[in-house]
Backbone as a chain_set.jsonl record, in Angstrom:
{"seq": "MPAALKLAAPGCWLVALIKPQFEVGPDAVGKGGVVRDEAARSRAVEGVRAWLESQPGWRAVGIVPSPIRGGDGNIETLIGAHYDA", "coords": {"N": [[8.535, 1.323, -3.74], [10.602, 2.215, -2.027], [12.604, 3.614, -3.51], [11.276, 5.95, -4.322], [10.761, 7.177, -1.862], [13.292, 7.963, -1.073], [13.717, 10.183, -2.622], [12.2, 12.135, -1.542], [11.411, 15.35, -0.286], [11.733, 17.244, 2.758], [8.663, 17.659, 4.477], [7.004, 16.832, 2.44], [4.216, 15.164, 0.798], [2.775, 11.921, 0.37], [0.915, 9.84, -1.723], [-0.006, 6.646, -2.222], [-0.698, 3.711, -4.123], [-1.802, 0.685, -2.993], [-1.339, -2.443, -4.131], [-2.692, -5.418, -3.766], [-2.03, -7.931, -4.88], [0.678, -7.924, -5.267], [1.72, -7.826, -2.776], [0.867, -9.855, -1.071], [1.548, -13.335, -0.358], [2.211, -15.91, -2.869], [0.34, -17.946, -2.474], [-1.997, -16.692, -1.746], [-2.948, -15.429, -3.932], [-5.336, -15.588, -6.349], [-6.874, -17.121, -9.265], [-6.143, -15.429, -12.246], [-4.755, -13.468, -10.939], [-6.089, -12.244, -8.854], [-6.775, -11.194, -5.563], [-8.769, -12.616, -3.335], [-9.246, -13.077, -0.692], [-10.173, -11.432, 2.116], [-8.844, -11.14, 4.566], [-6.179, -11.582, 3.838], [-5.791, -9.386, 2.155], [-6.09, -7.328, 4.034], [-3.892, -7.861, 5.715], [-1.86, -7.301, 3.904], [-2.182, -4.531, 3.465], [-1.759, -3.569, 6.076], [0.872, -4.419, 6.402], [2.239, -2.817, 4.517], [1.679, -0.286, 5.596], [2.961, -0.507, 8.115], [5.613, -0.933, 7.285], [6.095, 1.493, 5.916], [5.857, 3.355, 8.008], [8.048, 2.585, 9.447], [10.122, 3.718, 8.198], [12.461, 6.284, 8.504], [11.148, 9.363, 9.568], [8.718, 9.186, 8.193], [5.152, 9.12, 8.27], [2.102, 7.555, 8.363], [-1.005, 8.857, 7.336], [-3.526, 8.298, 6.528], [-5.72, 5.734, 5.307], [-7.54, 4.425, 2.711], [-10.083, 2.695, 0.82], [-9.485, 2.21, -2.643], [-11.316, 4.027, -5.077], [-11.531, 2.865, -7.501], [-11.412, -0.273, -8.97], [-8.747, -2.646, -9.525], [-7.428, -3.593, -12.768], [-7.898, -6.331, -13.118], [-9.864, -6.759, -11.35], [-9.108, -6.605, -8.703], [-9.392, -5.482, -5.341], [-8.14, -2.529, -4.39], [-6.043, -0.305, -2.431], [-5.597, 2.976, -1.126], [-2.949, 4.776, 0.35], [-2.06, 7.43, 2.427], [0.626, 9.562, 3.31], [2.974, 11.469, 5.285], [6.04, 13.241, 5.212], [8.055, 13.967, 7.741], [10.647, 15.058, 8.054]], "CA": [[8.356, 2.558, -3.029], [11.817, 2.727, -1.388], [13.303, 4.598, -4.351], [10.522, 7.206, -4.281], [10.927, 7.803, -0.548], [14.623, 8.578, -1.022], [13.666, 11.449, -3.353], [11.271, 13.028, -0.855], [11.897, 16.533, 0.423], [11.023, 17.433, 4.019], [7.338, 18.261, 4.381], [6.226, 16.37, 1.28], [3.12, 14.217, 0.983], [2.783, 10.746, -0.489], [-0.285, 9.028, -1.893], [0.44, 5.449, -2.934], [-1.69, 2.669, -4.364], [-1.387, -0.64, -2.529], [-1.871, -3.479, -5.011], [-2.5, -6.589, -2.908], [-1.45, -9.094, -5.563], [2.135, -7.841, -5.179], [2.094, -7.769, -1.363], [0.573, -11.133, -0.407], [2.3, -14.456, -0.923], [1.577, -16.526, -4.037], [-0.788, -18.792, -2.078], [-3.19, -15.865, -1.556], [-3.344, -14.841, -5.219], [-6.166, -16.539, -7.075], [-6.863, -17.145, -10.721], [-6.142, -14.102, -12.848], [-4.023, -12.511, -10.12], [-7.006, -11.544, -7.953], [-6.739, -11.567, -4.149], [-10.166, -12.654, -2.891], [-9.265, -13.243, 0.761], [-10.153, -10.124, 2.781], [-7.803, -11.142, 5.603], [-4.89, -11.422, 3.151], [-5.726, -7.977, 1.729], [-5.862, -6.516, 5.236], [-2.492, -8.053, 6.127], [-1.018, -6.592, 2.935], [-2.281, -3.094, 3.759], [-1.083, -3.336, 7.357], [2.305, -4.59, 6.174], [2.749, -1.616, 3.844], [1.628, 0.81, 6.565], [4.019, -0.721, 9.108], [6.906, -0.696, 6.638], [6.222, 2.925, 5.647], [6.11, 4.056, 9.27], [9.375, 2.214, 9.956], [11.096, 4.534, 7.484], [12.676, 7.501, 9.293], [10.461, 10.592, 9.192], [7.436, 8.948, 7.512], [4.0, 8.861, 9.127], [0.862, 7.326, 7.613], [-2.061, 9.751, 7.811], [-4.831, 7.8, 6.124], [-5.827, 4.565, 4.443], [-8.91, 4.324, 2.198], [-10.217, 1.848, -0.367], [-9.455, 2.923, -3.918], [-12.647, 4.039, -5.694], [-11.448, 2.135, -8.775], [-10.804, -1.606, -8.838], [-7.672, -2.947, -10.46], [-7.859, -4.094, -14.065], [-8.375, -7.713, -13.018], [-10.906, -6.808, -10.331], [-8.575, -6.531, -7.344], [-9.724, -4.354, -4.483], [-6.871, -1.881, -4.057], [-6.138, 0.625, -1.313], [-4.73, 4.154, -1.159], [-2.374, 5.177, 1.633], [-1.481, 8.766, 2.442], [1.677, 9.691, 4.321], [3.685, 12.745, 5.329], [7.456, 13.125, 5.561], [8.336, 14.972, 8.769], [12.098, 15.083, 8.283]], "C": [[9.649, 3.06, -2.388], [12.538, 3.787, -2.212], [12.598, 5.949, -4.307], [10.72, 7.921, -2.949], [12.271, 8.498, -0.429], [14.651, 9.939, -1.713], [12.842, 12.51, -2.629], [11.986, 14.172, -0.153], [11.126, 16.656, 1.737], [9.689, 18.147, 3.802], [6.489, 17.748, 3.232], [5.169, 15.352, 1.699], [3.264, 13.082, -0.01], [1.377, 10.168, -0.534], [0.145, 7.856, -2.755], [-0.709, 4.452, -3.044], [-1.117, 1.332, -3.915], [-2.11, -1.672, -3.378], [-1.642, -4.825, -4.318], [-1.837, -7.776, -3.592], [0.073, -9.089, -5.518], [2.628, -7.878, -3.734], [1.839, -9.072, -0.617], [1.439, -12.222, -1.028], [1.535, -15.098, -2.071], [0.385, -17.412, -3.687], [-2.088, -18.002, -1.933], [-3.684, -15.228, -2.848], [-4.094, -15.901, -6.014], [-5.987, -16.446, -8.575], [-6.951, -15.715, -11.262], [-5.44, -13.049, -12.013], [-4.876, -11.754, -9.121], [-6.887, -12.102, -6.533], [-8.171, -11.478, -3.624], [-10.302, -12.716, -1.362], [-9.104, -11.882, 1.443], [-9.059, -10.048, 3.844], [-6.422, -10.957, 4.979], [-4.718, -9.984, 2.679], [-5.414, -7.08, 2.92], [-4.429, -6.638, 5.733], [-1.547, -7.307, 5.193], [-1.008, -5.095, 3.227], [-1.542, -2.774, 5.051], [0.426, -3.473, 7.213], [2.932, -3.378, 5.504], [2.761, -0.443, 4.816], [2.765, 0.686, 7.582], [5.392, -0.454, 8.506], [7.124, 0.799, 6.426], [6.553, 3.685, 6.927], [7.434, 3.658, 9.919], [10.482, 3.005, 9.259], [11.245, 5.863, 8.221], [11.944, 8.714, 8.711], [9.095, 10.401, 8.556], [6.351, 8.575, 8.508], [2.771, 8.689, 8.238], [-0.228, 8.21, 8.204], [-3.449, 9.285, 7.388], [-4.739, 6.613, 5.19], [-7.288, 4.459, 4.027], [-8.951, 3.355, 1.019], [-10.144, 2.708, -1.623], [-10.864, 2.908, -4.509], [-12.693, 3.255, -7.009], [-10.8, 0.782, -8.502], [-9.687, -1.757, -9.851], [-8.231, -3.57, -11.729], [-8.405, -5.504, -14.038], [-9.454, -7.866, -11.953], [-10.409, -6.763, -8.902], [-9.092, -5.298, -6.62], [-8.396, -3.775, -4.013], [-7.114, -0.787, -3.025], [-5.172, 1.781, -1.522], [-4.232, 4.438, 0.257], [-1.776, 6.572, 1.468], [-0.461, 8.852, 3.562], [2.341, 11.056, 4.201], [5.109, 12.494, 5.807], [7.816, 14.274, 6.482], [9.819, 15.082, 9.072], [12.544, 16.435, 8.785]], "O": [[9.783, 4.271, -2.216], [13.033, 4.766, -1.654], [13.258, 6.987, -4.261], [10.835, 9.146, -2.916], [12.379, 9.521, 0.247], [15.519, 10.761, -1.419], [12.795, 13.661, -3.062], [13.023, 13.987, 0.484], [9.98, 16.215, 1.819], [9.602, 19.112, 3.042], [5.353, 18.192, 3.068], [5.22, 14.77, 2.782], [3.808, 13.26, -1.1], [0.724, 10.025, 0.5], [0.605, 8.04, -3.882], [-1.571, 4.369, -2.168], [-0.07, 0.902, -4.4], [-3.337, -1.767, -3.35], [-0.514, -5.318, -4.287], [-1.144, -8.552, -2.934], [0.699, -10.132, -5.71], [3.834, -7.953, -3.497], [2.521, -9.365, 0.365], [1.997, -12.036, -2.11], [0.338, -14.858, -2.229], [-0.496, -17.61, -4.523], [-3.17, -18.585, -1.992], [-4.72, -14.564, -2.86], [-3.56, -16.969, -6.312], [-5.078, -15.786, -9.08], [-7.743, -14.904, -10.782], [-5.511, -11.861, -12.329], [-4.444, -10.731, -8.591], [-6.896, -13.315, -6.326], [-8.719, -10.384, -3.486], [-11.37, -12.432, -0.82], [-8.046, -11.257, 1.363], [-8.42, -9.008, 4.004], [-5.584, -10.249, 5.537], [-3.629, -9.421, 2.788], [-4.577, -6.182, 2.828], [-3.817, -5.646, 6.127], [-0.547, -6.743, 5.639], [0.05, -4.466, 3.234], [-0.781, -1.807, 5.109], [1.179, -2.723, 7.835], [4.027, -2.955, 5.876], [3.731, 0.312, 4.866], [3.45, 1.666, 7.874], [6.239, 0.177, 9.138], [8.2, 1.32, 6.718], [7.425, 4.555, 6.932], [7.892, 4.326, 10.846], [11.639, 2.966, 9.677], [10.242, 6.505, 8.531], [12.093, 9.047, 7.535], [8.367, 11.379, 8.392], [6.582, 7.825, 9.456], [2.44, 9.576, 7.452], [-0.365, 8.305, 9.424], [-4.449, 9.833, 7.853], [-3.811, 6.496, 4.39], [-8.177, 4.41, 4.877], [-7.963, 3.211, 0.3], [-10.687, 3.812, -1.655], [-11.541, 1.882, -4.449], [-13.768, 3.014, -7.559], [-9.748, 0.713, -7.867], [-9.672, -1.098, -10.89], [-9.376, -4.022, -11.757], [-9.275, -5.85, -14.837], [-9.909, -8.978, -11.684], [-11.207, -6.872, -7.971], [-9.215, -4.22, -7.2], [-7.624, -4.444, -3.326], [-8.255, -0.393, -2.78], [-4.066, 1.594, -2.029], [-4.984, 4.354, 1.228], [-1.077, 6.852, 0.494], [-0.657, 8.284, 4.636], [2.277, 11.709, 3.159], [5.357, 11.66, 6.678], [7.877, 15.425, 6.051], [10.205, 15.189, 10.236], [13.733, 16.64, 9.031]]}, "num_chains": 1, "name": "protein.A"}
């Protein structure tokens, strides 16, 4: 996501898919790459939100579960943000 944020123009919106298997440590990823631990998923989402809001000008405006599960069955999350540069 860092590369995409650098391309953002002031006033733009971002909708990003948080894929927990890439955000949690390897100990939290089960067989087939599926994150089954709800607490680990929540930490992953919070970590992405905190990182995004630490980027100058970015503000998270919403977090919702993705209506579609990942190909391996992962529960994924959408985050919306606005760039107030």
